[in-house]
N, C-alpha and C positions, 0 to 999 in steps of 0.2 A: 462510445465509438466502436463500430463493428470492425471486424478484420478487413473487410473489403474497403472500408473507408480509409483505414490505415494504409492498406496496400496502394490505394489510389494516390494518397499523399506522397508515398514513396516514389511512385512512377513519375508524378509531376515534378518532384524535386530532381530526380535523375535526368529527366528530359531537359530541364534547363541546363544542366551540366553538359549534356550531349550536344545541345544546340550551340552553346558557347565553344565547346571543343571543335565542332564542325566549322564554325566561323574562323577559328584560329588556324585550322588546318587548310582552309581554302587558299590562303596566301602562299604558304610554301608549296602547295600542290600546283598552283599556277606557275610559280618560279621554276619548279623542277620538271614541269612538263606533264604532270599527271592529269591535269585538266587542260584540254585544248579549247580553242576559241568556240567551236560549235557545241561544246559541252558545258561551258561556263554558265550560261543562262539557265539551263535546266537544273544544274546543281544549286545555284542560288535560289531558284524557285522552290526547290525541295526543302532547303533549310528554312526559308522564309515561311513556307506553309506549315512546317513542323513547329516553328516558334508561335505562329498565329493559333494553331491548334492547341498548343499548351496554354497560351494565354486564355483562350475561350474555356478550356477544360478547368483551369484554375478558378476562373470566375464562377463557373457552374458549380464547382465543388464548394466554394466558400459561401455561395448564396443558396446552397441546397436545392438547385434547380433539377439536378439529376441525382438519383439514388444509386450509389455504386453497387453493382452486382458482378457476378463472375462473367456474365456476358459483356458487360461494359469494360471490365478489365481486359478481356480477350480482345475487344476492339482496339483499345488503347495500345496494347502490346503489339498487335498486328500492324497498326499504322507505323509504329516505331520500326518494326522489322522491315516493312516494305520501303520506307523512306531510306533506311540505312542500306538496304540491298540496292535501291535505285542509285544512290551515290556511288556504291562500289561498282555497279554495272557501267556507270559513266566514266570510271577511272581504272579500268583494268580487270574488273570482276574478281574471280578467284585468285588472280595474280597480284591483286592489290595487297600490300603488306598489312593493311588494317582489316583484312578479312577475318583475322582471328578474333576480332571484336564480336563476331557472331556468337561466341561462347557466352557473352553477357546475356544475350537474348534467351539462349537456351536455359541458363541458370535462373533468370527472372521468371520464365514461363513455368519451370519446375517448382519455383518457390511460391508463386502467387496464384497459380491456377490449379484446379482439381478436376478429376473425373473426365467427362467428355470434352470440357473446355480445354484441358491440357492436351488431349489427343488431337483436337482440331488445330491447336497452336503448333504442335509438332509436325502435323501434315503440311501446314502453311510454311513452316520453317524449312522443311525438306524441299518443298517446291521452289521457294525463293532461293535457297542455296544452290539447288541444281541449275537454276537460271543463270547464276553467276558464271557457269562453265560454258554456257551456250551463247556464242556470238556477242560477248561484251565488247565495248569500245576500248581497244587496247592502245594505251598511250605509247609514245616513243621509248620511254625507259623499259617497258615490257618487251616491245619489239626488238630492242637492242640487247635484251637479256642482261641489263645492267642494274640489278637490284643491289645496291651497295650496302655495306654494313652500317654506314652512317644513317641510312634510312631504316633498315630492319631493326637495328639494336634499340633505338628509342621507342619505336612502335611496340616491339615485343615487351620491353620493360614497362611501358605504360599499361599495356594489357595485364601484365603480371601484377602490378601494383593495384590496378583496378579490381582484379579478381580477389586479391588479398583484402581490399577494403570491403568488397561485397560479402565475403565469407565472414569477416569480422563483424559486420552488421548483423548477419544471420546469427552468429554466435551470441552477440549481445542480446538480440531479441529473444532467442531461446532461453538464455539465462534469466531474463526478466520474466518470461512466461513461467519458468520453473519456480521463481520466487513467489509469483502471484498464486501459483497452484499450491505451494506449501502454505501460504497464508490462508487460502481458502480451506485447505484441508485442516489446518489448525483451528479455524473458526468452526468448521463442521464438528470437529472433535469436541470443542468446548460446548457446542450446543447439545451434543450427545451427553456430555457430562451434566449439563443443566437438566436435561430430561431425567437422567438417572437420579440426580439430586432431588428433583421434584417427587419422583416415585418414592425414594427413600424417606424424604421428609413427611410425605403424606402417611406412609405406613408407620413411621415413628410416632407421628402425632396421635394416630388412632390407638396404637399399642400403649402409648404413654398416658393417655387420658384417664383410663380406668384406675391404674395404681395411684396416680396423682390425686384423683378424686377421693380415693380411699384414705390416702395419707392426710389430706386436709380434714376429712371428717373425723379421723382419729385424733388429730392434734386439737381440733376445736372441742371435741368431746373431753379430752384430757384436761383442757383448760377450764371447761365448764364444771366438771365434777371434782376438780381439785383447785379450789380458789386460792390456796396458798402458793400456787404456781403462776398466779396472774402476773407477777413481776419477774418471773424467771427469765433471765436473759437468753438462755439456750432455746427455750420454748418460743419466745417471741421472735427470735431470729429464724427459727425453723418455719413458723407461720408466715413470716415475711417472705422467706425464700419460696415457700409453696405458692403464695399469691403471685409472686413474680413469675414463677414457672407457668402458672395457669394463664397469666396475662400474655406471655410470649407464645404459648401454645395456641391460645384463642386467636391471636393476631396471625399466626401461621396458617391456621385452618380457614380463617375468613378472607385471606388474601387470594381472591379469584379474579385477578385482572382489574381490580378497582384501582384507578389511578388518582383518586381524589386526594391522596396524601402525597402526590408527586407533582404538585403545582410548582412551577418555576418562579422563584422570587429573586429580586435583585438584593444582594447582600454585600456588605463591605467586610472583607476578611479580617480587617483589623478589629472591627467591633466584635466579631465572633470569637476571635482569639482572646480578647480582653475579658469577655463574658466567661469564656472557658476557664481562664486563669482564676477568676473570682470564685468559681464553683469547684475548683480542683481541691480535693480533700487534703488538708495539711498533713494528715497521717501517712499519706502515700509519698511517692517519689517527689523530689523537688522539681517543679516545673517552671522553666524560664521561657518567656514569650518575646519574640522579636518581630517587628513589622516596620514598613516604611512610613514616612510622615504623610505622604500623599495617599488618597483613597485607592484601594485595591478591590475593585468591584467585579463580581461574577454573577451569573444568573443560574441558579441551581435549585433543585428541591431541597429546602432547608433541613427537614428531618433526616433525609438520606445523607446529606453532607455531614451533619452533626454525628450521625451514627458511625460513618466511616472514620472521622477523626477520633471518635471515642475508641473505636476498635484499634486504630494504629497506636494510640497512647497506651491502651491496655497491653498491647504486644510489647511496647517499649518498657513498660513498668515490669512486666513479667520476665523480660530478658535480663533486667538488672534491678531486683527489688530494692527499693530505698535509694537507688542511685539517681543522679540528676537526669532530667529529660529536657531537651531543647526543642522548642516548637517555633518554626520560622515561617513567615509568610513574605513572599517577595514576587517581583515580576521578572520573568526570564526575557532579557532584552532580545528584540527582533523576532520573537515567536508568537506574540499575542497570547501567551500562556501565563497564568498565575500559578505559583508553586507554593504548596504547603508542605514543609519538610519536618519530619520527626526524627530526632537523633537521640540515641541512647549510648550508654557506656557498657553494654553487655559484651557477649562473646561473638557478636556478628551473626549474619544469616548464613546457614548452611547452603552449600551449592545446590543440593537437590531441591531446596525450596525455591531457589531462583529458576531452576530448570522447569519446575512445574507451576510457576506463577500463573495465575488465572484458572487453576484447577482446584476444586474443593477437596477438603479432607487431607491435605498434605500439611503436616505440622511437625515441628521439632520438639514440642512439649508433650510430656507424658499424658497430661490431662486436657490437652488442647483439641479443638475440633477442626482446625484448618479452614475456618470460614472467614476469619477477620481479613486476611490479605485477599482472599477470593472476592469478598464483598467490595473491598477497596478497588481491586483491579476491574471488576465489572462496572462499578460506578464511574471510574475514570474513563473507561472505554465508551460507555454510554454517553458521557458528556463530551466526547470528541477529544479527550486528552489521553494521558498515559500514566502508568505507575512504574516507578523505577526503584530498584533496591541495590544498595551497594554498601561496602564496609567503609567505615571511617578510618583515616590514617592513624588517628589517635586511639583507635579501638572502639568497638561497638558498631551498630548498624545505622544506616541512613536510608529512610524511606521517603521518597519524593512523590507527592500527589500533584499532578499538573493538569489543570483544566483551563478552558478558554476564558479569557477576560471579557467583560462586557464592553462591546464596542459602542462608544458614545454616538448618539444620534445627532446628525448635523442638520440644522434647520435651514 
């Protein structure tokens, strides 16, 4: 929705309030003599025309018959101004206590119009306001110079409260825009970090490839020329680690926008957690898994999901080596989100990690790379969910991965 569309909605809402107020004011105006017999019909026609205009404009806005522009907003505000000044001219002109309501129109024009459109509106406002001083129809209260406080006080208080409401609306709108700007700025900063991460990763891959290749050649040569080392645990572990590094490096270099491994699949989180518990190494931390009895289905790229959960579990294990880890899958009521929660009994998450959540290379571990939480945050955001980090009251950290649940298809 464009700004002009939002402004038009605001004008139409305010006009209904203005029409209702004018209808309510007609009755005391008749009783107090501010509207005489020969001015009643024109006043009623002005209010009725304004109501009909607003009904037609509302219908056009909802059906998209008219595209709001600055010129269209100028026309709408001008019609409001002329109708209001017409009512004032019929009931005392500049001597009518409601003349101070003209400040509303000035504030709206300055708020909603720009450039030449604002200048045209100011000129029309000056012209129509000047007309209020030239030969208006003066009712008996004005001729008798009997503007009592019982009339002026409620009118001025109403205008004051109305202006407070208008300024409050402007303040709220500006605050919302400020938050939207901060979010956009944060997303732009994250994209910059991603670009930097891509450059660093590419350079690292090329720089790392040559010494890794040399390392593998030397290790294999050592195993080939020294048969007695065939069953050496250290050598075999080194060869396995080198193969794993080569595999990860090749995957990094070959990932050029290929989304073939990012196919969305329907999975039941309960099944994934049970499979994970089966393959969890018994030599590592004790892993307990909890999930509901009913299916907890999501649609997600399965390899990416498994990698994120593995990263979170690895973080939990390193936070408290050998300590218990709790993995919980549940539904967050009323949100449409499924939650996978990892809890540990470590020392908690430092504040600077939370402040830089979503940025790579921020880690509290000496040998960490800061990519585990970054990957989890990026995955959650791409899925339309979120990643939350907090400390447990019993001690340790709680990381909550929240992603949309699969909406059942209704036949």
